[in-house]
VEXVO-411096 format. One line per field, with one value per atom (N, C-alpha, C, CB): residue number from 1; residue in one letter; x, y, z; atom name. Coordinates in nm, 2 decimals, always signed. Glycine has a CB too. Example, Ala and Ser with C-alpha at 12.3 -4.5 7.8 and 13.67 -1.06 7.14 Angstrom:
% VEXVO-411096
resi <- c(1 1 1 1 2 2 2 2)
resn <- c(A A A A S S S S)
x <- c(+1.32 +1.23 +1.32 +1.13 +1.28 +1.37 +1.29 +1.41)
y <- c(-0.57 -0.45 -0.33 -0.45 -0.22 -0.11 +0.00 -0.06)
z <- c(+0.78 +0.78 +0.78 +0.90 +0.71 +0.71 +0.79 +0.57)
name <- c(N CA C CB N CA C CB)
//
This chain:
% VEXVO-411096
resi <- c(1 1 1 1 2 2 2 2 3 3 3 3 4 4 4 4 5 5 5 5 6 6 6 6 7 7 7 7 8 8 8 8 9 9 9 9 10 10 10 10 11 11 11 11 12 12 12 12 13 13 13 13 14 14 14 14 15 15 15 15 16 16 16 16 17 17 17 17 18 18 18 18 19 19 19 19 20 20 20 20 21 21 21 21 22 22 22 22 23 23 23 23 24 24 24 24 25 25 25 25 26 26 26 26 27 27 27 27 28 28 28 28 29 29 29 29 30 30 30 30 31 31 31 31 32 32 32 32 33 33 33 33 34 34 34 34 35 35 35 35 36 36 36 36 37 37 37 37 38 38 38 38 39 39 39 39 40 40 40 40 41 41 41 41 42 42 42 42 43 43 43 43 44 44 44 44 45 45 45 45 46 46 46 46 47 47 47 47 48 48 48 48 49 49 49 49 50 50 50 50 51 51 51 51 52 52 52 52 53 53 53 53 54 54 54 54 55 55 55 55 56 56 56 56 57 57 57 57 58 58 58 58 59 59 59 59 60 60 60 60 61 61 61 61 62 62 62 62 63 63 63 63 64 64 64 64 65 65 65 65 66 66 66 66 67 67 67 67 68 68 68 68)
resn <- c(M M M M S S S S D D D D Y Y Y Y E E E E I I I I E E E E T T T T P P P P G G G G Y Y Y Y D D D D S S S S R R R R F F F F P P P P H H H H T T T T N N N N S S S S T T T T K K K K R R R R C C C C W W W W Q Q Q Q N N N N Y Y Y Y F F F F D D D D F F F F H H H H S S S S C C C C E E E E I I I I L L L L N N N N G G G G E E E E G G G G S S S S T T T T K K K K C C C C T T T T T T T T F F F F F F F F R R R R A A A A F F F F K K K K S S S S L L L L C C C C P P P P N N N N D D D D W W W W V V V V C C C C S S S S S S S S F F F F L L L L F F F F L L L L)
x <- c(-0.42 -0.32 -0.40 -0.23 -0.34 -0.41 -0.43 -0.34 -0.51 -0.55 -0.45 -0.69 -0.35 -0.27 -0.13 -0.31 -0.04 +0.11 +0.16 +0.19 +0.25 +0.32 +0.44 +0.36 +0.46 +0.58 +0.65 +0.54 +0.79 +0.86 +0.86 +1.01 +0.80 +0.81 +0.95 +0.76 +0.96 +1.09 +1.12 +1.09 +1.24 +1.29 +1.19 +1.43 +1.18 +1.08 +1.17 +0.93 +1.19 +1.28 +1.23 +1.29 +1.09 +1.04 +1.11 +0.87 +1.16 +1.21 +1.35 +1.10 +1.43 +1.59 +1.64 +1.70 +1.62 +1.69 +1.59 +1.81 +1.47 +1.39 +1.36 +1.26 +1.30 +1.26 +1.12 +1.24 +1.07 +0.95 +0.82 +0.94 +0.82 +0.70 +0.65 +0.72 +0.72 +0.67 +0.63 +0.79 +0.70 +0.66 +0.52 +0.76 +0.51 +0.38 +0.28 +0.38 +0.28 +0.17 +0.15 +0.21 +0.25 +0.24 +0.16 +0.39 +0.20 +0.14 +0.00 +0.22 -0.03 -0.17 -0.25 -0.19 -0.20 -0.27 -0.29 -0.18 -0.19 -0.20 -0.30 -0.07 -0.31 -0.41 -0.56 -0.38 -0.58 -0.71 -0.76 -0.72 -0.65 -0.67 -0.71 -0.53 -0.63 -0.64 -0.79 -0.53 -0.84 -0.98 -1.08 -1.01 -1.06 -1.16 -1.16 -1.12 -1.04 -1.05 -1.10 -0.92 -1.07 -1.10 -1.21 -0.99 -1.25 -1.37 -1.30 -1.46 -1.38 -1.33 -1.31 -1.46 -1.20 -1.16 -1.10 -1.26 -1.06 -1.00 -0.86 -0.99 -0.83 -0.70 -0.59 -0.70 -0.61 -0.51 -0.44 -0.58 -0.52 -0.47 -0.39 -0.58 -0.38 -0.32 -0.17 -0.32 -0.10 +0.05 +0.04 +0.14 -0.03 -0.04 -0.08 -0.14 -0.19 -0.24 -0.13 -0.38 -0.05 +0.04 +0.16 +0.07 +0.19 +0.31 +0.27 +0.34 +0.14 +0.12 +0.09 -0.01 +0.04 +0.02 +0.15 -0.07 +0.25 +0.38 +0.46 +0.45 +0.46 +0.53 +0.48 +0.52 +0.35 +0.29 +0.29 +0.14 +0.31 +0.30 +0.16 +0.34 +0.16 +0.01 -0.07 +0.02 -0.02 -0.11 -0.17 -0.03 -0.11 -0.18 -0.27 -0.06 -0.24 -0.32 -0.46 -0.24 -0.44 -0.55 -0.64 -0.51 -0.59 -0.68 -0.72 -0.59 -0.79 -0.86 -0.75 -0.97 -0.63 -0.54 -0.52 -0.39 -0.52 -0.50 -0.63 -0.46 -0.75 -0.87 -0.93 -0.96 -0.84 -0.88 -0.92 -0.79)
y <- c(-1.86 -1.75 -1.63 -1.75 -1.52 -1.39 -1.31 -1.31 -1.22 -1.13 -1.01 -1.08 -0.99 -0.88 -0.91 -0.79 -0.83 -0.87 -0.79 -0.84 -0.85 -0.79 -0.73 -0.90 -0.61 -0.54 -0.48 -0.43 -0.48 -0.42 -0.27 -0.48 -0.19 -0.05 +0.01 -0.01 +0.11 +0.18 +0.26 +0.27 +0.33 +0.40 +0.52 +0.46 +0.54 +0.65 +0.73 +0.58 +0.85 +0.95 +0.97 +1.09 +0.96 +0.99 +0.88 +0.98 +0.76 +0.66 +0.61 +0.54 +0.70 +0.65 +0.55 +0.78 +0.55 +0.45 +0.38 +0.52 +0.34 +0.27 +0.14 +0.35 +0.06 -0.08 -0.07 -0.18 -0.17 -0.18 -0.15 -0.33 -0.17 -0.16 -0.01 -0.20 +0.08 +0.22 +0.26 +0.32 +0.19 +0.22 +0.15 +0.17 +0.04 -0.04 +0.05 -0.18 +0.08 +0.16 +0.30 +0.19 +0.37 +0.49 +0.47 +0.55 +0.37 +0.35 +0.30 +0.27 +0.22 +0.19 +0.29 +0.10 +0.39 +0.51 +0.61 +0.59 +0.62 +0.70 +0.66 +0.71 +0.52 +0.46 +0.49 +0.30 +0.47 +0.49 +0.64 +0.44 +0.73 +0.88 +0.92 +0.95 +0.86 +0.89 +0.84 +0.81 +0.72 +0.68 +0.76 +0.53 +0.81 +0.89 +1.03 +0.92 +1.09 +1.21 +1.19 +1.28 +1.09 +1.07 +0.97 +1.02 +0.90 +0.79 +0.65 +0.82 +0.57 +0.41 +0.37 +0.30 +0.30 +0.26 +0.36 +0.21 +0.46 +0.56 +0.51 +0.72 +0.54 +0.50 +0.56 +0.51 +0.69 +0.78 +0.71 +0.92 +0.61 +0.55 +0.42 +0.54 +0.38 +0.25 +0.25 +0.24 +0.34 +0.33 +0.30 +0.46 +0.36 +0.34 +0.20 +0.43 +0.16 +0.01 -0.08 -0.02 -0.09 -0.17 -0.16 -0.15 -0.05 -0.04 -0.11 +0.13 -0.09 -0.15 -0.30 -0.07 -0.34 -0.48 -0.56 -0.51 -0.48 -0.54 -0.54 -0.47 -0.44 -0.42 -0.49 -0.28 -0.48 -0.54 -0.69 -0.48 -0.75 -0.90 -0.95 -0.95 -1.06 -1.11 -1.14 -1.25 -1.18 -1.18 -1.05 -1.22 -0.95 -0.80 -0.77 -0.68 -0.79 -0.74 -0.83 -0.76 -0.96 -1.04 -1.05 -1.17 -1.01 -1.01 -0.87 -1.06 -0.86 -0.72 -0.64 -0.75 -0.69 -0.60 -0.46 -0.67 -0.46 -0.32 -0.24 -0.34 -0.30 -0.24 -0.19 -0.33 -0.17 -0.11 +0.02 -0.13)
z <- c(-0.96 -0.97 -0.96 -1.10 -0.89 -0.87 -1.00 -0.76 -1.00 -1.11 -1.12 -1.09 -1.03 -1.04 -1.02 -0.95 -1.08 -1.07 -0.96 -1.20 -0.88 -0.76 -0.82 -0.65 -0.79 -0.83 -0.71 -0.93 -0.70 -0.59 -0.60 -0.58 -0.52 -0.51 -0.53 -0.38 -0.60 -0.61 -0.49 -0.73 -0.51 -0.38 -0.35 -0.41 -0.21 -0.17 -0.08 -0.10 -0.12 -0.05 +0.09 -0.13 +0.11 +0.25 +0.36 +0.25 +0.31 +0.41 +0.36 +0.42 +0.37 +0.31 +0.40 +0.31 +0.54 +0.61 +0.71 +0.69 +0.68 +0.76 +0.70 +0.80 +0.79 +0.75 +0.67 +0.88 +0.63 +0.53 +0.61 +0.46 +0.75 +0.82 +0.80 +0.97 +0.83 +0.82 +0.66 +0.88 +0.57 +0.43 +0.41 +0.33 +0.47 +0.45 +0.50 +0.54 +0.63 +0.69 +0.61 +0.85 +0.58 +0.52 +0.38 +0.51 +0.30 +0.17 +0.19 +0.09 +0.29 +0.33 +0.36 +0.44 +0.44 +0.49 +0.36 +0.61 +0.28 +0.17 +0.07 +0.12 +0.05 -0.04 +0.01 -0.04 +0.14 +0.18 +0.19 +0.32 +0.21 +0.20 +0.06 +0.24 -0.04 -0.17 -0.21 -0.25 -0.17 -0.20 -0.12 -0.17 -0.03 +0.04 -0.05 +0.20 -0.10 -0.17 -0.30 -0.18 -0.37 -0.51 -0.55 -0.58 -0.44 -0.46 -0.47 -0.60 -0.41 -0.41 -0.56 -0.34 -0.60 -0.71 -0.80 -0.77 -0.75 -0.85 -0.89 -0.78 -1.02 -1.08 -1.03 -1.22 -0.98 -0.92 -0.78 -0.87 -0.72 -0.61 -0.63 -0.52 -0.76 -0.80 -0.73 -0.97 -0.74 -0.70 -0.55 -0.72 -0.47 -0.33 -0.30 -0.28 -0.38 -0.36 -0.39 -0.45 -0.50 -0.53 -0.44 -0.65 -0.40 -0.28 -0.15 -0.24 -0.11 +0.04 +0.02 +0.12 -0.11 -0.12 -0.15 -0.24 -0.19 -0.20 -0.08 -0.31 -0.01 +0.11 +0.23 +0.13 +0.25 +0.38 +0.37 +0.40 +0.49 +0.49 +0.46 +0.64 +0.40 +0.35 +0.46 +0.26 +0.58 +0.70 +0.73 +0.83 +0.72 +0.75 +0.64 +0.77 +0.52 +0.40 +0.40 +0.25 +0.43 +0.42 +0.55 +0.38 +0.66 +0.79 +0.81 +0.92 +0.91 +0.96 +1.02 +1.08 +1.05 +1.12 +1.07 +1.13 +0.93 +0.86 +0.86 +0.72 +0.89 +0.87 +1.00 +0.80 +1.09 +1.23 +1.23 +1.33)
name <- c(N CA C CB N CA C CB N CA C CB N CA C CB N CA C CB N CA C CB N CA C CB N CA C CB N CA C CB N CA C CB N CA C CB N CA C CB N CA C CB N CA C CB N CA C CB N CA C CB N CA C CB N CA C CB N CA C CB N CA C CB N CA C CB N CA C CB N CA C CB N CA C CB N CA C CB N CA C CB N CA C CB N CA C CB N CA C CB N CA C CB N CA C CB N CA C CB N CA C CB N CA C CB N CA C CB N CA C CB N CA C CB N CA C CB N CA C CB N CA C CB N CA C CB N CA C CB N CA C CB N CA C CB N CA C CB N CA C CB N CA C CB N CA C CB N CA C CB N CA C CB N CA C CB N CA C CB N CA C CB N CA C CB N CA C CB N CA C CB N CA C CB N CA C CB N CA C CB N CA C CB N CA C CB N CA C CB N CA C CB N CA C CB N CA C CB N CA C CB N CA C CB N CA C CB)
//
């Protein structure tokens, strides 16, 4: 079993009528931007990390697709 709990992200007013793909990418981008600004492993970035891990398909998260 994994070490973290998967939670469904709440409503995001930036994406009122879009599918999860754009939310996935935006939260992925926000997470990495947050880590650049606050340092790797910063607790301030946890919300973005949980959102993109929950929204993005496992194949994208586990592969190098998102790390281009």
